[in-house]
C-alpha positions as CSV (number, residue, x, y, z in Angstrom):
1,M,1.0,-14.9,-8.6
2,K,2.8,-18.2,-9.0
3,Y,4.5,-18.7,-5.6
4,L,2.6,-16.6,-3.0
5,T,-1.0,-16.8,-4.1
6,P,-3.9,-14.7,-2.5
7,E,-5.5,-18.0,-1.5
8,L,-2.4,-19.1,0.4
9,Y,-2.2,-15.6,2.0
10,L,-5.8,-16.0,3.2
11,Q,-5.1,-19.5,4.6
12,L,-2.4,-17.9,6.8
13,G,-5.1,-15.9,8.5
14,N,-7.0,-19.0,9.6
15,L,-6.1,-19.2,13.3
16,D,-9.1,-21.3,14.2
17,N,-7.5,-24.5,13.0
18,E,-3.9,-24.9,14.1
19,Q,-3.1,-27.7,11.7
20,E,-4.4,-25.8,8.7
21,F,-2.5,-22.7,9.8
22,L,0.8,-24.7,10.2
23,T,0.3,-26.3,6.8
24,A,-0.3,-22.9,5.2
25,Q,2.7,-21.5,7.0
26,Q,4.9,-24.4,5.7
27,Q,3.5,-23.8,2.1
28,W,4.2,-20.1,2.4
29,E,7.8,-20.7,3.5
30,K,8.2,-23.1,0.6
31,G,6.7,-20.6,-1.9
32,L,9.0,-17.9,-0.5
33,A,12.1,-20.1,-0.9
34,D,11.0,-21.0,-4.4
35,Y,10.4,-17.4,-5.3
36,R,13.8,-16.3,-3.9
37,E,15.4,-19.0,-6.1
38,Q,13.5,-17.8,-9.2
39,F,14.4,-14.2,-8.4
40,Q,18.1,-15.1,-8.2
41,R,17.8,-16.7,-11.7
42,I,16.3,-13.6,-13.3
43,R,17.9,-11.0,-11.1
44,K,20.5,-9.8,-13.6
45,E,17.9,-9.4,-16.4
46,L,15.7,-7.1,-14.3
47,P,15.9,-3.4,-14.6
48,R,18.8,-2.2,-12.3
49,S,16.7,0.4,-10.5
50,L,14.0,-2.1,-9.6
51,R,16.5,-4.7,-8.6
52,N,18.3,-2.2,-6.3
53,L,14.9,-1.1,-4.7
54,I,13.9,-4.7,-3.9
55,E,17.3,-5.4,-2.4
56,S,17.4,-2.3,-0.3
57,V,13.8,-1.3,0.7
58,Y,11.3,-3.5,2.5
59,L,8.0,-2.9,0.7
60,H,5.7,-5.1,2.8
61,D,3.1,-3.0,4.5
62,A,4.2,0.1,2.6
63,R,1.2,2.5,2.4
64,V,0.1,2.9,-1.2
65,L,-0.5,6.7,-1.6
66,T,-1.3,6.7,-5.3
67,M,-1.5,4.6,-8.4
68,H,-2.2,6.3,-11.7
69,Q,-1.7,6.0,-15.4
70,I,-0.9,8.4,-18.2
71,D,-1.0,6.8,-21.7
72,Q,1.5,3.8,-21.5
73,E,3.1,4.9,-18.3
74,F,2.0,3.6,-14.9
75,F,3.0,5.3,-11.6
76,I,2.9,4.0,-8.0
77,T,3.8,6.1,-4.9
78,L,4.6,4.2,-1.7
79,Q,5.4,5.2,1.9
80,P,7.4,2.3,3.4
81,P,7.0,1.9,7.2
82,S,10.8,1.4,7.6
83,D,11.5,4.9,6.4
84,P,8.3,7.0,6.2
85,E,10.1,10.2,5.4
86,R,11.4,8.8,2.1
87,L,8.8,7.8,-0.4
88,V,9.2,5.3,-3.2
89,L,8.1,6.4,-6.7
90,L,7.8,3.8,-9.4
91,G,7.3,4.7,-13.0
92,Y,6.7,1.8,-15.5
93,S,6.8,2.0,-19.3
94,L,4.0,-0.5,-20.0
95,V,3.9,-2.8,-23.0
96,E,0.2,-3.6,-22.4
97,E,-2.7,-2.2,-20.4
98,P,-2.4,-2.9,-16.6
99,C,-4.7,-5.6,-15.3
100,V,-6.3,-4.8,-11.9
101,E,-8.1,-7.9,-10.6
102,Q,-10.4,-6.8,-7.8
103,N,-12.0,-8.9,-5.1
104,V,-9.3,-11.5,-4.8
105,F,-10.1,-11.4,-1.0
106,P,-13.6,-11.6,0.5
107,A,-14.9,-8.1,1.3
108,E,-14.7,-8.7,5.1
109,L,-10.9,-9.3,4.8
110,C,-10.1,-6.2,2.7
111,R,-8.6,-3.3,4.7
112,E,-7.7,0.3,4.2
113,P,-5.6,2.3,4.2
114,I,-4.3,0.4,1.2
115,E,-1.0,-1.4,1.9
116,W,1.4,-3.3,-0.3
117,L,1.3,-6.9,0.9
118,Y,3.7,-8.7,-1.4
119,D,4.8,-8.9,-5.0
120,E,6.4,-11.1,-7.6
121,L,8.6,-10.3,-10.6
122,D,9.1,-12.6,-13.6
123,L,10.4,-12.3,-17.1
124,D,7.7,-12.6,-19.7
125,R,7.5,-13.7,-23.4
126,P,9.8,-11.5,-25.5
127,E,7.6,-9.2,-27.6
128,G,7.2,-5.5,-27.9
129,P,4.2,-3.3,-27.3
130,R,0.9,-4.6,-28.8
131,G,2.6,-7.8,-30.1
132,L,5.5,-6.1,-32.1
133,P,8.9,-7.8,-32.1
134,A,10.9,-7.0,-28.9
135,P,14.0,-4.8,-29.1
136,P,17.1,-6.9,-28.6
137,G,18.5,-7.2,-25.1
138,K,15.5,-5.9,-23.3
139,P,13.3,-8.5,-21.7
140,T,9.6,-7.9,-21.0
141,V,9.0,-8.0,-17.2
142,R,5.8,-8.8,-15.3
143,H,5.2,-7.3,-11.8
144,N,2.3,-8.7,-9.9
145,I,1.4,-6.9,-6.7
146,L,-1.2,-7.9,-4.0
147,L,-2.7,-5.1,-2.0
148,S,-4.6,-5.1,1.3
149,N,-7.8,-3.8,-0.3
150,G,-8.1,-7.2,-2.1
151,W,-6.7,-6.1,-5.5
152,E,-4.0,-7.8,-7.5
153,V,-2.3,-5.4,-9.9
154,K,-0.6,-7.0,-12.9
155,L,1.9,-4.9,-14.8
156,R,3.8,-5.9,-17.9
157,F,6.7,-3.5,-18.8
158,R,10.1,-3.2,-20.4
159,S,11.5,-0.4,-18.3
160,V,10.9,1.2,-14.9
161,W,12.4,4.1,-13.0
162,V,12.6,4.4,-9.2
163,K,12.9,7.6,-7.2
164,R,13.2,8.1,-3.4
165,P,12.1,11.7,-2.6
166,I,11.9,13.1,0.9
167,R,8.4,13.7,1.9
168,V,7.5,17.3,2.8
169,I,3.7,17.5,2.9
170,P,1.8,16.2,4.8
171,V,4.0,16.3,7.8
172,I,4.5,12.9,9.4
173,P,3.1,12.8,13.0
174,G,6.0,13.0,15.5
175,Q,8.4,14.4,12.9
176,R,10.5,17.3,14.1
177,T,9.2,20.6,12.9
178,G,10.9,23.9,12.6
179,K,13.5,22.7,10.1
180,P,13.8,25.2,7.3
181,I,13.1,23.7,3.8
182,P,15.5,25.1,1.2
183,S,13.9,27.2,-1.4
184,R,13.9,25.8,-5.0
185,S,12.2,28.7,-6.7
186,A,14.0,31.0,-9.1
């Protein structure tokens, strides 16, 4: 993370010292403004599906339901609080192994269920998988994600897909029941 670091995030939680909190809040706002500026610079080079997701769905505090990897593909399933019936599925085509840095928060500040706190996107050095030359026209992208369990997930990829399925099971508390679900079997 370049703009909104885990250390700065932790400083925002220091409510014992008003001056330190206000300083951290001011630094956070500056980091956020700097990141927004940087995002606008790289926006058109990001994969369209990811760009559309970020511009339309608020991911902060989304529950992380799963993260898993199959070969060079990495998948994340989220349940955003703003629309809990519609999940967010992210599928990344990695150009290197993901890096999961654990314990970026002290243990007493980690919390579950795991939630997406914030993320940063950036364009990375132009090279292909395992150091091979990059295909023309496709930049390498880095996605750093900070989670409430104290993990920072760092993904480097060239392409990503985004899906927004409707959640069926488990039923969301308070959701209307009794609606028939159309059959999809043959």
